[in-house]
C-alpha positions in Angstrom: 51.4 36.5 42.7 47.8 37.0 43.9 48.7 36.1 47.5 51.7 38.4 47.4 49.5 41.3 46.2 47.0 40.5 48.9 49.8 40.7 51.5 51.2 43.9 50.1 47.8 45.5 50.2 46.9 44.4 53.8 45.3 47.2 55.7 47.2 47.2 59.0 44.7 49.4 60.8 42.2 46.5 60.7 44.5 44.6 63.1 47.0 46.8 64.8 47.6 50.4 66.0 51.2 50.1 64.8 52.4 52.0 61.7 55.4 51.8 59.5 57.6 54.9 59.0 59.9 54.9 56.0 62.8 57.2 56.9 64.3 58.9 53.8 67.7 60.6 53.5 70.2 61.8 50.9 73.3 59.7 50.4 77.0 60.7 49.8 76.7 61.6 46.1 74.1 64.3 46.9 71.6 62.6 44.5 71.3 59.1 45.8 68.2 58.7 48.0 68.3 56.1 50.7 65.5 54.8 53.0 64.7 52.2 55.6 61.6 51.5 57.7 60.7 51.1 61.3 57.6 50.3 63.3 56.0 52.9 65.5 53.5 52.2 68.3 50.9 54.4 66.7 50.2 57.3 64.3 52.4 60.4 64.4 51.8 63.7 62.7 54.5 65.9 64.2 58.0 65.0 62.8 59.6 66.2 66.1 57.8 63.5 68.0 59.4 60.8 65.9 62.5 59.1 67.3 65.9 60.0 65.8 67.5 57.0 64.1 71.0 56.1 62.9 72.5 54.4 59.8 75.9 53.2 58.6 77.4 56.2 56.9 80.4 54.2 55.7 78.0 52.4 53.3 76.7 55.6 51.8 80.1 57.5 51.5 79.2 59.7 54.4 81.4 58.4 57.3 84.6 56.4 57.8 84.3 52.7 58.7 85.9 53.1 62.1 83.3 55.8 63.1 80.4 55.1 60.9 77.3 56.1 62.8 75.2 58.9 61.3 72.1 60.2 63.0 68.8 60.9 61.1 66.7 63.8 62.4 63.1 63.5 61.1 62.0 66.8 59.5 58.8 66.4 57.5 56.1 63.7 57.3 54.1 62.6 54.2 51.5 59.9 53.8 52.9 56.7 52.3 51.2 56.0 48.9 52.9 52.5 48.8 51.8 51.1 52.2 48.9 53.5 52.6 46.7 53.5 55.8 48.4 55.4 58.6 51.9 54.6 57.3 54.2 57.5 56.6 57.2 58.7 54.6 59.6 60.8 56.7 62.1 63.2 55.1 65.2 63.4 57.4 68.6 65.2 57.4 71.8 63.8 58.8 74.1 64.7 61.7 77.1 63.4 63.6 76.4 61.8 67.0 77.7 65.1 68.5 74.8 66.9 66.7 76.9 68.6 63.9 75.3 68.5 60.4 77.4 66.2 58.2 78.9 67.9 55.0 76.3 66.5 52.7 73.4 67.9 54.8 72.4 70.9 52.7 69.0 71.2 54.5 70.5 72.5 57.7 72.0 75.6 56.2 68.9 76.2 54.1 66.7 76.0 57.2 68.9 78.7 58.8 68.3 81.1 55.8 64.6 80.3 55.7 64.2 81.0 59.5 65.9 84.4 59.2 63.3 87.1 60.1 63.8 89.1 56.9 63.2 86.0 54.8 60.2 84.8 56.9 58.6 88.3 56.5 58.8 88.0 52.7 57.1 84.5 52.5 59.2 83.2 49.6 57.2 81.0 47.3 58.7 78.5 44.9 57.5 76.4 42.1 60.1 73.9 40.8 59.8 72.3 37.4 61.6 68.9 37.7 62.5 67.4 34.3 63.7 63.8 34.2 64.3 61.0 31.6 63.1 57.5 31.8 65.7 54.9 30.5 65.4 51.3 29.5 66.9 49.2 32.3 69.2 47.0 30.3 70.7 49.6 27.9 70.4 52.9 29.7 68.8 54.4 26.6 65.6 56.4 26.7 62.4 54.4 26.7 60.6 54.4 23.3 63.9 54.8 21.5 65.1 52.1 19.2 68.1 50.3 20.9 71.3 51.9 19.6 69.2 54.2 17.2 67.3 57.4 17.3 63.7 58.4 17.0 62.4 61.1 14.6 63.7 64.6 15.5 62.1 66.7 18.2 58.9 68.5 17.5 55.9 66.1 18.0 56.9 64.9 21.5 56.4 68.0 23.7 53.0 67.5 25.5 52.4 64.9 22.8 50.0 62.0 22.8 50.0 58.7 21.0 52.0 55.4 21.1 54.8 56.9 18.8 55.1 60.1 20.8 54.5 59.6 24.5 56.5 56.9 26.3 56.0 56.1 30.0 52.7 57.8 30.8 51.7 55.0 33.2 54.8 55.9 35.3 54.1 59.6 35.1 50.4 59.4 36.1 51.1 56.9 38.9 53.6 59.4 40.2 51.2 62.3 39.9 48.5 60.6 41.9 51.0 59.2 44.5 52.3 62.7 45.2 48.9 64.1 45.7 48.0 61.2 48.0 51.3 61.9 50.0 50.4 65.5 50.5 53.0 66.9 48.2 51.9 70.2 46.5 52.4 68.8 43.0 50.8 71.2 40.5 51.1 69.5 37.2 52.9 67.2 34.7 53.7 67.3 31.0 55.7 65.4 28.3 58.9 67.2 27.5 60.6 68.1 24.2 62.9 65.0 24.0 60.9 61.7 23.8 61.2 59.7 27.0 61.6 62.9 29.0 58.9 64.3 31.3 58.4 67.0 33.8 56.5 67.4 37.1 56.0 70.7 39.0 56.1 71.1 42.8 54.7 74.2 44.3 53.8 76.8 45.2 55.6 75.9 48.4 56.9 78.2 51.0 60.6 78.2 52.1 62.1 75.0 53.3 59.1 73.0 52.4 59.9 73.4 48.7 63.0 71.3 49.2 61.3 68.7 51.4 58.5 68.3 48.9 60.7 68.0 45.8 63.0 65.4 47.5 60.1 63.3 48.5 58.5 63.6 45.0 61.9 62.4 43.6 61.9 59.5 46.1 58.3 58.5 45.1 59.4 58.6 41.4 62.4 56.4 42.2 60.1 53.8 43.9 57.6 53.8 41.0 60.3 53.3 38.4 61.7 50.5 40.5 58.3 48.8 40.3 57.9 49.5 36.6 61.4 48.3 35.7 62.7 51.5 34.1 65.6 53.7 35.2 65.1 57.3 36.4 67.8 59.7 35.2 68.3 63.3 36.4 71.3 63.8 34.0 71.1 67.4 32.7 72.0 66.3 29.2 71.3 62.5 28.9 71.7 62.4 25.1 74.4 64.5 23.3 73.5 66.3 20.1 70.3 68.0 18.9 68.2 66.9 21.9 67.0 69.1 24.8 68.6 68.8 28.1 66.8 68.4 31.5 66.5 71.3 33.9 64.8 72.2 37.1 63.5 75.7 36.4 62.8 77.4 39.7 59.9 79.9 39.9 60.2 82.4 42.7 58.3 85.3 44.3 58.3 87.2 47.6 55.4 89.0 49.3 56.8 92.4 47.9 57.0 91.0 44.4 53.4 89.7 44.6 52.1 93.1 45.8 51.5 96.3 43.8 54.8 97.7 42.5 56.3 94.2 42.6 57.9 94.5 39.1 60.4 97.0 40.4 61.3 94.6 43.3 61.7 91.8 40.7 64.1 93.8 38.6 66.3 94.7 41.6 66.3 91.0 42.6 67.3 89.9 39.1 70.1 92.6 39.1 71.5 91.0 42.4 71.3 87.5 40.8 73.3 88.8 37.8 76.0 90.0 40.1 76.4 86.5 41.6 75.9 84.5 38.4 79.1 82.5 38.8 78.4 81.5 42.4 74.9 80.4 41.5 76.0 78.4 38.4 78.6 76.6 40.6 75.8 75.4 42.9 73.1 74.7 40.3 74.0 71.0 39.4 76.8 68.8 38.1 77.3 68.7 34.4 75.1 71.7 33.8 77.7 73.1 31.3 76.6 70.2 28.9 73.1 71.7 29.0 73.6 75.4 29.2 75.0 75.9 25.7 72.8 78.8 24.5 70.8 76.3 22.4 67.7 74.2 23.1 66.0 76.9 25.2 68.9 77.8 27.4 71.2 80.8 27.9 75.0 80.2 27.6 76.4 79.2 31.0 78.8 82.2 31.0 76.2 84.7 30.0 73.6 86.2 32.3 70.6 87.8 30.7 66.9 88.2 31.5 63.9 88.9 29.4 60.1 88.8 29.3 58.8 85.5 27.8 62.3 84.7 26.7 63.1 80.9 27.0 66.7 81.6 25.9 67.3 83.8 28.9 68.9 82.9 32.3 65.9 84.5 34.0 62.5 84.7 32.4 59.7 87.0 33.5 56.2 86.0 32.3 54.0 88.3 30.2 51.4 88.3 33.0 53.9 89.6 35.5 54.9 92.4 33.1 51.3 93.3 32.4 50.1 93.3 36.0 53.3 94.9 37.3 53.8 92.2 40.0 54.1 88.5 40.3 57.1 86.1 40.0 60.1 85.2 37.8 61.7 81.9 36.7 65.4 81.1 37.2 66.0 78.8 34.2 69.6 77.9 35.1 69.3 75.1 37.7 70.0 71.6 36.2 67.6 68.6 36.7 70.1 67.2 39.3 70.3 70.3 41.5 69.7 70.1 45.2 66.5 72.1 45.9 67.6 72.9 49.4 70.7 74.6 47.9 69.0 76.4 45.0 65.9 77.7 46.9 68.0 79.0 49.9 70.6 80.6 47.6 67.9 82.5 45.7 66.4 83.7 48.9 69.8 84.6 50.4 70.9 86.6 47.3 67.7 88.4 46.7 66.7 89.1 50.4 69.8 89.1 52.6 72.9 89.8 50.4 74.0 93.4 50.2 76.2 94.1 47.2 79.3 96.1 48.2 
């Protein structure tokens, strides 16, 4: 084991200019992250200077076997916390050999919205609160829970400490540091209401980078749980009954909302979101109806309401924003398994580009 660790921790820059690039992409389910590595002749900091690469789309549910080649376009570079040194993680999106985005490539359409001049001018900021659950590998039951049984009811676990309240902190802290090392704008972590459930926050990030950073943060968490021997779940309601679900609350502001008089802009944006509630819900994650029940700090999936400091609302405005007359709001509807490219672009499109008829 010691020799294996020595080899894993070799510093390549002592002996070679070459670096390892781990290309990351999203598979056919829309939630399965995939990755593979290649050697580059030297360090690279601009994703557009990286070579395109291909993979077998028939093995990821993204292409038929008789025409299985899918092309990866590098889009964002992060430092690799696993290999370290000059090695990198590369977030990619996927195209046909003819250069068409494949159907599961949600980044392509998001990038179009975020490059629209009206959106660029408003500098949309996002902060995404990613909730997730850590499961025991053998039984797919939350860590810290008795197998086949239940812990004491919710109450002491939220931001809790102690061996009977906080389960998996080593995974959570490793992930926090690894994300900061990678260059992800991770802004915090906390234990959630259901034991075995945690949250990390990514942001504030501008435009398309919010999606890139959240996906790479998810990738890093998948890798860490692989090492730790626990299973990562983004199910919006992993345990039925009187237990909180898992969401990905999305905080949002534009330049106009952050400036004086911004509260009026916020109210107009929320009105527009209300008019398109059904379309947003349809795009906010699979199985979200199991979570958005009107209980456990959610609004009912069929109801749109907003309020100041109201955790049972679809959209929550903070007390500070109300007091200062400017700031941001929080869309509490997205599920933990949402695609951040879809959600962030849709919020920008509805609030900045869409004109209600």
